[in-house]
PyMOL CGO cylinders between C-alpha atoms (Angstrom):
from pymol import cmd
from pymol.cgo import CYLINDER

trace = [
    CYLINDER, -59.21, 14.10, -8.01, -59.68, 10.45, -7.15, 0.3, 1, 1, 1, 1, 1, 1,
    CYLINDER, -59.68, 10.45, -7.15, -57.69, 8.29, -4.79, 0.3, 1, 1, 1, 1, 1, 1,
    CYLINDER, -57.69, 8.29, -4.79, -56.05, 6.64, -7.81, 0.3, 1, 1, 1, 1, 1, 1,
    CYLINDER, -56.05, 6.64, -7.81, -54.74, 10.04, -8.92, 0.3, 1, 1, 1, 1, 1, 1,
    CYLINDER, -54.74, 10.04, -8.92, -53.37, 10.75, -5.44, 0.3, 1, 1, 1, 1, 1, 1,
    CYLINDER, -53.37, 10.75, -5.44, -51.79, 7.29, -5.25, 0.3, 1, 1, 1, 1, 1, 1,
    CYLINDER, -51.79, 7.29, -5.25, -50.29, 7.77, -8.70, 0.3, 1, 1, 1, 1, 1, 1,
    CYLINDER, -50.29, 7.77, -8.70, -48.92, 11.17, -7.68, 0.3, 1, 1, 1, 1, 1, 1,
    CYLINDER, -48.92, 11.17, -7.68, -47.35, 9.75, -4.51, 0.3, 1, 1, 1, 1, 1, 1,
    CYLINDER, -47.35, 9.75, -4.51, -45.82, 6.88, -6.49, 0.3, 1, 1, 1, 1, 1, 1,
    CYLINDER, -45.82, 6.88, -6.49, -44.41, 9.34, -9.06, 0.3, 1, 1, 1, 1, 1, 1,
    CYLINDER, -44.41, 9.34, -9.06, -42.92, 11.44, -6.22, 0.3, 1, 1, 1, 1, 1, 1,
    CYLINDER, -42.92, 11.44, -6.22, -41.40, 8.32, -4.68, 0.3, 1, 1, 1, 1, 1, 1,
    CYLINDER, -41.40, 8.32, -4.68, -39.96, 7.26, -8.06, 0.3, 1, 1, 1, 1, 1, 1,
    CYLINDER, -39.96, 7.26, -8.06, -38.45, 10.71, -8.60, 0.3, 1, 1, 1, 1, 1, 1,
    CYLINDER, -38.45, 10.71, -8.60, -36.99, 10.72, -5.08, 0.3, 1, 1, 1, 1, 1, 1,
    CYLINDER, -36.99, 10.72, -5.08, -35.48, 7.25, -5.65, 0.3, 1, 1, 1, 1, 1, 1,
    CYLINDER, -35.48, 7.25, -5.65, -33.94, 8.41, -8.94, 0.3, 1, 1, 1, 1, 1, 1,
    CYLINDER, -33.94, 8.41, -8.94, -32.51, 11.47, -7.21, 0.3, 1, 1, 1, 1, 1, 1,
    CYLINDER, -32.51, 11.47, -7.21, -31.15, 9.32, -4.39, 0.3, 1, 1, 1, 1, 1, 1,
    CYLINDER, -31.15, 9.32, -4.39, -29.64, 6.90, -6.91, 0.3, 1, 1, 1, 1, 1, 1,
    CYLINDER, -29.64, 6.90, -6.91, -27.91, 9.79, -8.71, 0.3, 1, 1, 1, 1, 1, 1,
    CYLINDER, -27.91, 9.79, -8.71, -26.50, 11.06, -5.42, 0.3, 1, 1, 1, 1, 1, 1,
    CYLINDER, -26.50, 11.06, -5.42, -25.33, 7.57, -4.47, 0.3, 1, 1, 1, 1, 1, 1,
    CYLINDER, -25.33, 7.57, -4.47, -23.64, 7.21, -7.89, 0.3, 1, 1, 1, 1, 1, 1,
    CYLINDER, -23.64, 7.21, -7.89, -21.86, 10.54, -7.41, 0.3, 1, 1, 1, 1, 1, 1,
    CYLINDER, -21.86, 10.54, -7.41, -20.84, 9.56, -3.90, 0.3, 1, 1, 1, 1, 1, 1,
    CYLINDER, -20.84, 9.56, -3.90, -19.54, 6.22, -5.18, 0.3, 1, 1, 1, 1, 1, 1,
    CYLINDER, -19.54, 6.22, -5.18, -17.41, 8.04, -7.77, 0.3, 1, 1, 1, 1, 1, 1,
    CYLINDER, -17.41, 8.04, -7.77, -16.00, 10.31, -5.07, 0.3, 1, 1, 1, 1, 1, 1,
    CYLINDER, -16.00, 10.31, -5.07, -15.20, 7.33, -2.82, 0.3, 1, 1, 1, 1, 1, 1,
    CYLINDER, -15.20, 7.33, -2.82, -13.49, 5.56, -5.75, 0.3, 1, 1, 1, 1, 1, 1,
    CYLINDER, -13.49, 5.56, -5.75, -11.35, 8.65, -6.40, 0.3, 1, 1, 1, 1, 1, 1,
    CYLINDER, -11.35, 8.65, -6.40, -10.58, 8.91, -2.69, 0.3, 1, 1, 1, 1, 1, 1,
    CYLINDER, -10.58, 8.91, -2.69, -9.49, 5.26, -2.60, 0.3, 1, 1, 1, 1, 1, 1,
    CYLINDER, -9.49, 5.26, -2.60, -7.26, 5.88, -5.61, 0.3, 1, 1, 1, 1, 1, 1,
    CYLINDER, -7.26, 5.88, -5.61, -5.75, 8.88, -3.88, 0.3, 1, 1, 1, 1, 1, 1,
    CYLINDER, -5.75, 8.88, -3.88, -5.14, 6.83, -0.74, 0.3, 1, 1, 1, 1, 1, 1,
    CYLINDER, -5.14, 6.83, -0.74, -3.32, 4.19, -2.79, 0.3, 1, 1, 1, 1, 1, 1,
    CYLINDER, -3.32, 4.19, -2.79, -1.03, 6.92, -4.16, 0.3, 1, 1, 1, 1, 1, 1,
    CYLINDER, -1.03, 6.92, -4.16, -0.46, 8.36, -0.68, 0.3, 1, 1, 1, 1, 1, 1,
    CYLINDER, -0.46, 8.36, -0.68, 0.36, 4.88, 0.60, 0.3, 1, 1, 1, 1, 1, 1,
    CYLINDER, 0.36, 4.88, 0.60, 2.90, 4.36, -2.24, 0.3, 1, 1, 1, 1, 1, 1,
    CYLINDER, 2.90, 4.36, -2.24, 4.47, 7.75, -1.54, 0.3, 1, 1, 1, 1, 1, 1,
    CYLINDER, 4.47, 7.75, -1.54, 4.64, 7.00, 2.18, 0.3, 1, 1, 1, 1, 1, 1,
    CYLINDER, 4.64, 7.00, 2.18, 6.31, 3.62, 1.60, 0.3, 1, 1, 1, 1, 1, 1,
    CYLINDER, 6.31, 3.62, 1.60, 8.85, 5.23, -0.74, 0.3, 1, 1, 1, 1, 1, 1,
    CYLINDER, 8.85, 5.23, -0.74, 9.54, 7.95, 1.82, 0.3, 1, 1, 1, 1, 1, 1,
    CYLINDER, 9.54, 7.95, 1.82, 9.96, 5.42, 4.63, 0.3, 1, 1, 1, 1, 1, 1,
    CYLINDER, 9.96, 5.42, 4.63, 12.35, 3.41, 2.44, 0.3, 1, 1, 1, 1, 1, 1,
    CYLINDER, 12.35, 3.41, 2.44, 14.46, 6.51, 1.76, 0.3, 1, 1, 1, 1, 1, 1,
    CYLINDER, 14.46, 6.51, 1.76, 14.42, 7.44, 5.44, 0.3, 1, 1, 1, 1, 1, 1,
    CYLINDER, 14.42, 7.44, 5.44, 15.44, 3.93, 6.49, 0.3, 1, 1, 1, 1, 1, 1,
    CYLINDER, 15.44, 3.93, 6.49, 18.26, 3.92, 3.95, 0.3, 1, 1, 1, 1, 1, 1,
    CYLINDER, 18.26, 3.92, 3.95, 19.47, 7.31, 5.18, 0.3, 1, 1, 1, 1, 1, 1,
    CYLINDER, 19.47, 7.31, 5.18, 19.38, 6.14, 8.80, 0.3, 1, 1, 1, 1, 1, 1,
    CYLINDER, 19.38, 6.14, 8.80, 21.43, 3.04, 7.93, 0.3, 1, 1, 1, 1, 1, 1,
    CYLINDER, 21.43, 3.04, 7.93, 23.95, 5.16, 6.05, 0.3, 1, 1, 1, 1, 1, 1,
    CYLINDER, 23.95, 5.16, 6.05, 24.16, 7.59, 8.97, 0.3, 1, 1, 1, 1, 1, 1,
    CYLINDER, 24.16, 7.59, 8.97, 24.65, 4.69, 11.38, 0.3, 1, 1, 1, 1, 1, 1,
    CYLINDER, 24.65, 4.69, 11.38, 27.48, 3.30, 9.23, 0.3, 1, 1, 1, 1, 1, 1,
    CYLINDER, 27.48, 3.30, 9.23, 29.12, 6.72, 9.00, 0.3, 1, 1, 1, 1, 1, 1,
    CYLINDER, 29.12, 6.72, 9.00, 28.83, 7.22, 12.76, 0.3, 1, 1, 1, 1, 1, 1,
    CYLINDER, 28.83, 7.22, 12.76, 30.51, 3.86, 13.34, 0.3, 1, 1, 1, 1, 1, 1,
    CYLINDER, 30.51, 3.86, 13.34, 33.31, 4.82, 10.97, 0.3, 1, 1, 1, 1, 1, 1,
    CYLINDER, 33.31, 4.82, 10.97, 33.82, 8.14, 12.78, 0.3, 1, 1, 1, 1, 1, 1,
    CYLINDER, 33.82, 8.14, 12.78, 33.82, 6.36, 16.13, 0.3, 1, 1, 1, 1, 1, 1,
    CYLINDER, 33.82, 6.36, 16.13, 36.45, 3.90, 14.89, 0.3, 1, 1, 1, 1, 1, 1,
    CYLINDER, 36.45, 3.90, 14.89, 38.54, 6.78, 13.54, 0.3, 1, 1, 1, 1, 1, 1,
    CYLINDER, 38.54, 6.78, 13.54, 38.32, 8.64, 16.86, 0.3, 1, 1, 1, 1, 1, 1,
    CYLINDER, 38.32, 8.64, 16.86, 39.31, 5.54, 18.82, 0.3, 1, 1, 1, 1, 1, 1,
    CYLINDER, 39.31, 5.54, 18.82, 42.29, 5.01, 16.52, 0.3, 1, 1, 1, 1, 1, 1,
    CYLINDER, 42.29, 5.01, 16.52, 43.34, 8.65, 16.90, 0.3, 1, 1, 1, 1, 1, 1,
    CYLINDER, 43.34, 8.65, 16.90, 43.04, 8.49, 20.68, 0.3, 1, 1, 1, 1, 1, 1,
    CYLINDER, 43.04, 8.49, 20.68, 45.21, 5.38, 20.77, 0.3, 1, 1, 1, 1, 1, 1,
    CYLINDER, 45.21, 5.38, 20.77, 47.70, 7.07, 18.44, 0.3, 1, 1, 1, 1, 1, 1,
    CYLINDER, 47.70, 7.07, 18.44, 47.71, 10.21, 20.59, 0.3, 1, 1, 1, 1, 1, 1,
    CYLINDER, 47.71, 10.21, 20.59, 48.57, 8.17, 23.67, 0.3, 1, 1, 1, 1, 1, 1,
    CYLINDER, 48.57, 8.17, 23.67, 51.42, 6.48, 21.77, 0.3, 1, 1, 1, 1, 1, 1,
    CYLINDER, 51.42, 6.48, 21.77, 52.72, 9.82, 20.50, 0.3, 1, 1, 1, 1, 1, 1,
    CYLINDER, 52.72, 9.82, 20.50, 52.66, 11.28, 24.02, 0.3, 1, 1, 1, 1, 1, 1,
    CYLINDER, 52.66, 11.28, 24.02, 54.61, 8.26, 25.33, 0.3, 1, 1, 1, 1, 1, 1,
    CYLINDER, 54.61, 8.26, 25.33, 57.12, 8.60, 22.50, 0.3, 1, 1, 1, 1, 1, 1,
    CYLINDER, 57.12, 8.60, 22.50, 57.54, 12.31, 23.18, 0.3, 1, 1, 1, 1, 1, 1,
    CYLINDER, 57.54, 12.31, 23.18, 58.06, 11.57, 26.86, 0.3, 1, 1, 1, 1, 1, 1,
    CYLINDER, 58.06, 11.57, 26.86, 60.64, 8.91, 26.00, 0.3, 1, 1, 1, 1, 1, 1,
    CYLINDER, 60.64, 8.91, 26.00, 62.40, 11.32, 23.61, 0.3, 1, 1, 1, 1, 1, 1,
    CYLINDER, 62.40, 11.32, 23.61, 62.58, 13.97, 26.34, 0.3, 1, 1, 1, 1, 1, 1,
    CYLINDER, 62.58, 13.97, 26.34, 63.96, 11.40, 28.76, 0.3, 1, 1, 1, 1, 1, 1,
    CYLINDER, 63.96, 11.40, 28.76, 66.61, 10.32, 26.22, 0.3, 1, 1, 1, 1, 1, 1,
    CYLINDER, 66.61, 10.32, 26.22, 67.51, 13.97, 25.57, 0.3, 1, 1, 1, 1, 1, 1,
    CYLINDER, 67.51, 13.97, 25.57, 68.02, 14.55, 29.31, 0.3, 1, 1, 1, 1, 1, 1,
    CYLINDER, 68.02, 14.55, 29.31, 70.23, 11.46, 29.58, 0.3, 1, 1, 1, 1, 1, 1,
    CYLINDER, 70.23, 11.46, 29.58, 72.32, 12.48, 26.58, 0.3, 1, 1, 1, 1, 1, 1,
    CYLINDER, 72.32, 12.48, 26.58, 72.73, 15.84, 27.87, 0.3, 1, 1, 1, 1, 1, 1,
]
cmd.load_cgo(trace, "trace")
């Protein structure tokens, strides 16, 4: 076997290895493309979830404020009712 045959054999091996590497790179590129597509979907889902969460937090905040206002009103009313009851008792004692 001459040196040309050996050189040709090495070149053929290199060509085959390059083809194999190219096939693996193509497969890897496809996987990366799918992964990127999946990340885009995850990002969309995350944004939608954050939007729902933010909306729920705002609604909860509004409801909490309404409850706080209601409680304040009831406390003020309770104080007025207690004063009225006290005044009624005082009037009853005066009347007899």
